[in-house]
C-alpha positions, -999 to 999 in steps of 0.1 A, spaced: 635 77 -307 671 55 -313 699 79 -304 737 68 -319 763 89 -286 795 98 -298 814 101 -264 848 90 -267 871 119 -269 892 118 -305 870 89 -322 857 96 -355 821 86 -371 816 72 -406 797 61 -429 803 22 -443 787 0 -467 749 18 -444 767 16 -416 775 45 -388 807 36 -383 830 48 -347 864 42 -346 894 52 -327 928 48 -331 923 19 -355 894 5 -330 862 4 -341 839 13 -308 806 8 -320 782 6 -352 747 10 -360 723 4 -392 718 38 -408 682 31 -415 676 22 -374 691 56 -366 670 87 -356 695 108 -344 730 113 -335 744 132 -308 783 139 -301 793 147 -269 830 165 -271 855 160 -293 846 138 -318 850 138 -356 829 140 -383 828 147 -422 808 177 -439 796 153 -466 788 125 -439 765 149 -419 750 159 -458 742 126 -457 723 123 -424 701 156 -433 689 143 -464 677 107 -441 659 128 -420 688 124 -393 694 155 -366 728 156 -356 735 173 -324 765 184 -304 769 183 -267 802 196 -239 816 176 -216 802 207 -194 767 199 -201 761 223 -227 746 224 -256 762 234 -286 736 235 -314 724 209 -341 720 202 -378 689 195 -387 667 188 -420 648 217 -427 613 218 -415 581 209 -433 551 211 -404 530 236 -397 534 271 -387 506 276 -368 517 261 -336 548 288 -336 522 315 -344 505 306 -316 536 308 -292 539 342 -305 504 351 -296 507 336 -258 542 350 -254 529 384 -261 502 381 -240 509 382 -198 476 359 -188 484 334 -210 524 337 -201 514 332 -167 494 301 -170 516 283 -187 547 293 -167 527 288 -137 522 254 -151 559 240 -157 569 260 -119 537 233 -110 553 202 -122 594 210 -112 578 215 -77 558 180 -80 587 164 -96 610 178 -71 588 157 -42 581 126 -60 621 120 -58 624 127 -24 591 107 -13 609 75 -35 640 80 -24 627 83 15 608 50 10 639 32 8 660 53 29 637 70 57 668 81 79 682 105 52 651 124 37 641 158 65 607 153 66 594 189 70 610 197 32 588 180 22 565 200 34 580 230 24 580 220 -13 539 206 -9 534 246 4 555 263 -21 532 239 -54 499 253 -29 515 290 -34 518 293 -71 482 300 -73 489 333 -61 515 342 -81 504 368 -102 533 375 -123 568 359 -131 590 375 -106 568 357 -81 569 323 -95 600 326 -99 611 337 -63 591 301 -53 610 284 -79 638 295 -65 629 288 -26 619 253 -37 652 244 -51 673 257 -24 648 236 0 656 204 -30 689 206 -30 694 209 9 679 173 8 701 159 -25 730 165 -9 718 143 25 712 119 -4 744 120 -20 776 95 -5 804 107 12 832 95 -9 815 122 -38 801 155 -10 778 173 -26 783 214 -26 748 227 -32 736 230 -64 759 254 -87 745 256 -125 772 262 -152 811 259 -147 807 231 -122 838 228 -100 826 195 -84 820 161 -102 781 159 -86 771 189 -105 790 178 -138 776 152 -137 735 166 -136 748 192 -159 757 170 -183 724 151 -176 703 178 -182 723 184 -212 711 154 -223 674 159 -213 678 199 -232 689 178 -270 655 154 -266 634 177 -261 645 203 -287 636 175 -305 602 167 -299 595 202 -296 605 206 -330 588 175 -343 558 192 -330 561 226 -352 572 248 -320 597 266 -310 630 254 -291 638 294 -283 604 311 -275 597 296 -237 574 310 -212 588 306 -177 623 309 -190 633 346 -206 641 340 -245 673 353 -247 696 344 -280 713 313 -278 685 298 -252 666 274 -261 641 288 -234 611 262 -244 633 233 -242 641 247 -207 608 250 -199 597 217 -208 625 196 -188 622 211 -161 601 179 -136 624 158 -159 652 173 -147 641 155 -112 625 125 -122 648 118 -146 680 129 -141 681 136 -106 674 97 -98 693 87 -121 727 106 -105 715 94 -74 710 56 -82 748 59 -104 763 76 -66 749 53 -45 756 20 -63 790 35 -64 787 35 -101 805 65 -107 840 74 -92 860 105 -86 883 89 -107 864 90 -136 865 128 -136 892 153 -144 896 193 -135 903 218 -159 910 257 -158 874 259 -166 855 234 -143 856 195 -139 845 171 -165 833 140 -175 858 114 -184 849 86 -208 837 64 -186 814 91 -170 800 96 -202 789 64 -214 776 57 -176 755 87 -177 742 78 -217 735 44 -211 719 54 -173 699 84 -192 684 64 -219 671 34 -189 653 60 -174 634 73 -202 618 41 -207 606 39 -170 569 44 -162 560 81 -160 546 94 -128 505 94 -128 509 134 -130 534 139 -154 517 110 -176 480 122 -169 472 87 -154 481 68 -188 504 36 -186 536 51 -206 575 59 -203 592 86 -189 600 93 -231 560 91 -244 550 116 -218 578 139 -230 569 139 -269 529 132 -261 536 171 -241 553 184 -267 520 174 -294 494 188 -263 512 220 -265 508 226 -300 474 216 -300 472 246 -275 491 272 -295 477 262 -324 440 271 -312 459 301 -295 462 316 -327 429 306 -339 411 321 -315 437 353 -319 427 357 -355 387 359 -342 398 388 -321 393 367 -292 419 362 -257 445 338 -271 428 310 -242 396 299 -241 381 298 -203 381 260 -203 419 261 -217 444 241 -198 480 244 -197 496 217 -221 
């Protein structure tokens, strides 16, 4: 998936002789041939005209809008032409407590496995900076998931695991950029702002992969469906938050490729400057082509990007079968069914 990111504030995206051209103050910043672009991501205050957006849509190019605060703002996308049956299966599973719990449990299990993966990899190079007891706690939380009989219980385990993980995450960051703990939206510090932006890149790609598989990105199983929240995309990216975003953020921080002067404070929190945005986007694209862990790739030799897209394809098949079973008056899940 070839994505053209436009992140320089005040820049304009134009079409010139079949090429997408990014310009700012009469200076050309980037050029991309339109036939080679699958998607465009506009980050922050970027200018684009309606005729250009319509031209991109006619070619099947999705245009996404991301905030520098790490929020997914929205997207322009052409009409979906694929099957409706996976979406019907989604609605069926969402309404079935047993099916929903199975799918939600799979989300949390992969998330905790990803946390363990990040800590173990970092400990391999920096053993003195990782508290091994936290790894044991995470493993215990993972092993307790089968005993969770409801979404609230799952969320309790996930919350405890996240608290332990981000305590260890703080020990892995350099003293030049102290980590106050995970704060989520409205981040006041550079590291949380960087994490939020990295997670927004993942959400953007997850929505594209979900829609390509004829699924509904707004209808999730672990994250409660809510107006304006791409719940299924948030479900999908949970393990990738850690094995993709957290890992490359730690690399940027520890290799001093991100500095405090690459951020600025606003009344609404910390924001990335152009240089920080560019480095985050470059690192994200490189990270998505790393080999996926065996537990995430089902023992296949594929990159993280392919693993994410294949997960959507498997989930679509799962949902299609759920709809077919429901039409026959059966439970949406068969005995041998396994969450994607």
